[in-house]
N, C-alpha and C positions, 0 to 999 in steps of 0.2 A: 500429454499435458505438461509433463515436467519441462520439455524443451520450450513450449509456449511460455511457461513462467520464467524461465531463465532468460528468454529474449526480452520479455517485458521488463525485467529488472533493469536492463540497459536504457529503458526510456524514462527512468525516474528523473532524470536531469531536466526533463521538459516540464515537470510537474509543479515546480516551485512558483510559477506564474499563474497556476490555476487555483488559487486559494478561495476558499468561501468561509464565511464566519458562521460558527455555531450549528453546523449540520452534524447530525448523527444518523446513521443508517442501521437498519435492523437485519439479522440473518440468523439462520438455524443451522448450525453445522452438522446437526444429525440427518439432515436431508440428502447428504452427499456420500458416495461410495467411497471415495478416497480423498486424502488431504496431502498437500504439499507445502513445505515450509519455504517462505520466500524471505530472504533478508535484503532490505533495501537501504542504501545510504541516501540521505537527504542532501541534495546538491542543487545549486542553481544551474542555469543554462549555459555557465562556463566551466562547470565542473568543480566549483569551489564548494567545499562542505559547508553546510549551514549550522550554526550552533546558537541558535536564538532561544534563550532561555525565558525571555519575557512572555511568551506566548505558548499555549499547548497545541501541539500538531497532531492530526491523525491522518492515517492513510487507509483508504478503504479499496477492496479489490472487487470487480464487478465482471461477470460473464453473462452476456445476453442481457444487460442492464439489471440483473438480480445481484444484490451485495452479497458476496461470499466471505468476507471477513473485514473487520475493521480493527485496526491497531493503533494504540497510542504511542507517541514517540518514546524512545529510550536514549540514553546518553552514553557514549563510549567513555574511556578513561581520560581523553582529553576534551571532553565536552561536546562532541560532535553529535548531531541527531541522527539516529537510525531507527528502523522499524522491523519488527518481526511479525510476518502474517502467517497464518495457517489457511491456505486457500482450499476450499472444498470443490469437488467436482464430480462429475459421472463419466463413465467410459464413454457415452455417447457424445461428450463434449471435447474429446481429444481433437487438438487443432484449433479450438475456438480462441478468439482474441480475449486476452485479460486487459481490462481498463482500470487504470488506478486513478483515484481522485485524492488530492491533498487539500486539507482544510485546516484552519486554526480556529481556536476558541480563546475567549478572554477570560478564563476560570481564575 
């Protein structure tokens, strides 16, 4: 599962174009045997860091279409956006694809 999560981090660059407004997902972290922390930088498709402070961005992680975590953006020391996710899973899901969805709200 950890290898899959690390591989999925490299795909975050493609998510900047997949934004939806005002969506929130539910999840129950107590349902899963193990958790892995994922740190994801928010970049566009050219690898440029995004530091949009006028919107609130969220990143949700899914396995088999089920939300495993939803994280709100954080900012590093120079104002770039990143996300810290604690993605839950079970031993039977090792090797499963993790899908990330980025969306923004106008809060």
